[in-house]
PASEBA-1860 file (N, C-alpha, C; in nm, 3 decimals):
! residues 64
1> MKDTLGEQ> -2.958/-18.306/2.831/-2.908/-18.242/2.711/-2.789/-18.321/2.658 ~ -2.778/-18.330/2.526/-2.668/-18.401/2.462/-2.544/-18.311/2.461 ~ -2.431/-18.367/2.503/-2.311/-18.286/2.521/-2.225/-18.270/2.396 ~ -2.201/-18.379/2.324/-2.109/-18.371/2.211/-2.184/-18.346/2.080 ~ -2.111/-18.298/1.981/-2.172/-18.277/1.850/-2.224/-18.408/1.795 ~ -2.147/-18.516/1.811/-2.191/-18.647/1.765/-2.324/-18.688/1.825 ~ -2.343/-18.663/1.953/-2.470/-18.696/2.019/-2.583/-18.608/1.967 ~ -2.553/-18.483/1.936/-2.655/-18.392/1.886/-2.700/-18.427/1.744
9> LIGTWKLE> -2.612/-18.493/1.668/-2.645/-18.527/1.529/-2.721/-18.658/1.514 ~ -2.730/-18.739/1.617/-2.799/-18.867/1.608/-2.944/-18.843/1.567 ~ -2.986/-18.916/1.463/-3.123/-18.903/1.413/-3.123/-18.893/1.261 ~ -3.235/-18.854/1.206/-3.253/-18.842/1.061/-3.271/-18.695/1.026 ~ -3.199/-18.650/0.924/-3.200/-18.511/0.884/-3.238/-18.500/0.737 ~ -3.312/-18.395/0.703/-3.354/-18.369/0.565/-3.276/-18.248/0.512 ~ -3.222/-18.262/0.390/-3.151/-18.151/0.327/-3.252/-18.046/0.283 ~ -3.234/-17.924/0.325/-3.327/-17.817/0.291/-3.287/-17.743/0.164
17> SRLGNPVA> -3.158/-17.731/0.137/-3.113/-17.664/0.015/-2.971/-17.707/-0.018 ~ -2.935/-17.690/-0.144/-2.800/-17.725/-0.190/-2.766/-17.631/-0.304 ~ -2.658/-17.557/-0.290/-2.617/-17.462/-0.392/-2.467/-17.475/-0.414 ~ -2.426/-17.496/-0.539/-2.283/-17.498/-0.572/-2.228/-17.357/-0.564 ~ -2.105/-17.344/-0.521/-2.041/-17.213/-0.514/-1.994/-17.173/-0.653 ~ -2.058/-17.074/-0.714/-2.021/-17.036/-0.850/-1.889/-16.959/-0.854 ~ -1.821/-16.969/-0.967/-1.702/-16.887/-0.992/-1.751/-16.744/-1.011 ~ -1.671/-16.648/-0.974/-1.709/-16.507/-0.982/-1.776/-16.475/-1.115
25> GSVPVFHM> -1.898/-16.425/-1.108/-1.971/-16.383/-1.226/-2.055/-16.490/-1.292 ~ -2.041/-16.616/-1.250/-2.121/-16.721/-1.313/-2.252/-16.743/-1.237 ~ -2.341/-16.816/-1.299/-2.474/-16.841/-1.244/-2.467/-16.952/-1.138 ~ -2.536/-16.937/-1.024/-2.539/-17.045/-0.924/-2.595/-17.174/-0.984 ~ -2.544/-17.287/-0.937/-2.584/-17.418/-0.989/-2.654/-17.497/-0.879 ~ -2.774/-17.546/-0.909/-2.848/-17.632/-0.817/-2.832/-17.775/-0.867 ~ -2.724/-17.843/-0.824/-2.689/-17.975/-0.875/-2.798/-18.080/-0.853 ~ -2.872/-18.069/-0.746/-2.975/-18.168/-0.714/-3.114/-18.118/-0.750
33> GEPPMSII> -3.124/-18.007/-0.823/-3.254/-17.950/-0.854/-3.308/-17.874/-0.734 ~ -3.423/-17.820/-0.750/-3.487/-17.745/-0.641/-3.628/-17.794/-0.623 ~ -3.671/-17.834/-0.509/-3.589/-17.856/-0.389/-3.517/-17.989/-0.399 ~ -3.403/-18.005/-0.332/-3.332/-18.132/-0.335/-3.408/-18.238/-0.255 ~ -3.389/-18.364/-0.291/-3.452/-18.474/-0.217/-3.339/-18.555/-0.154 ~ -3.308/-18.529/-0.028/-3.197/-18.596/0.037/-3.222/-18.609/0.186 ~ -3.178/-18.723/0.240/-3.180/-18.741/0.385/-3.047/-18.803/0.427 ~ -3.010/-18.778/0.551/-2.891/-18.840/0.610/-2.930/-18.887/0.749
41> MYTQDGYM> -2.881/-19.004/0.785/-2.913/-19.062/0.916/-2.784/-19.094/0.990 ~ -2.780/-19.061/1.118/-2.670/-19.098/1.207/-2.728/-19.182/1.319 ~ -2.668/-19.299/1.344/-2.718/-19.387/1.449/-2.631/-19.376/1.574 ~ -2.689/-19.414/1.685/-2.621/-19.407/1.813/-2.498/-19.498/1.817 ~ -2.500/-19.607/1.739/-2.387/-19.700/1.740/-2.282/-19.668/1.632 ~ -2.287/-19.548/1.574/-2.179/-19.501/1.489/-2.196/-19.517/1.339 ~ -2.313/-19.556/1.293/-2.335/-19.572/1.150/-2.395/-19.445/1.090 ~ -2.371/-19.427/0.958/-2.426/-19.314/0.885/-2.478/-19.366/0.752
49> SAQLMRCG> -2.590/-19.312/0.707/-2.647/-19.347/0.577/-2.701/-19.220/0.513 ~ -2.675/-19.204/0.383/-2.724/-19.086/0.312/-2.788/-19.128/0.180 ~ -2.900/-19.066/0.147/-2.968/-19.088/0.020/-2.988/-18.952/-0.046 ~ -2.941/-18.938/-0.169/-2.954/-18.813/-0.243/-3.015/-18.844/-0.379 ~ -3.110/-18.763/-0.422/-3.175/-18.785/-0.550/-3.217/-18.652/-0.611 ~ -3.202/-18.641/-0.739/-3.249/-18.520/-0.809/-3.401/-18.519/-0.807 ~ -3.461/-18.404/-0.777/-3.606/-18.395/-0.775/-3.660/-18.397/-0.918 ~ -3.781/-18.446/-0.936/-3.846/-18.447/-1.065/-3.793/-18.548/-1.164
57> RQNFALGD> -3.721/-18.648/-1.116/-3.667/-18.750/-1.208/-3.779/-18.829/-1.273 ~ -3.756/-18.869/-1.396/-3.850/-18.957/-1.466/-3.831/-19.099/-1.415 ~ -3.938/-19.177/-1.413/-3.927/-19.318/-1.377/-3.848/-19.391/-1.485 ~ -3.781/-19.501/-1.446/-3.712/-19.583/-1.544/-3.813/-19.645/-1.639 ~ -3.771/-19.662/-1.763/-3.857/-19.730/-1.860/-3.870/-19.876/-1.820 ~ -3.982/-19.936/-1.851/-4.005/-20.076/-1.819/-3.894/-20.161/-1.881 ~ -3.837/-20.250/-1.802/-3.732/-20.338/-1.851/-3.591/-20.287/-1.827 ~ -3.575/-20.165/-1.776/-3.441/-20.112/-1.747/-3.385/-20.175/-1.622
END
């Protein structure tokens, strides 16, 4: 069994949801759309990488 939190986090993780904390009475904001498209990776040698993207994005126009 992995003892430390750092050891437990090693691997690749997928973001399941993301919700901005609304001000009292305002509508919740889904900044990355629903469902969000994001992964984060932690390596055993101490590196971290994260990719976040809004779902349903249009492809870039040719030549962009």
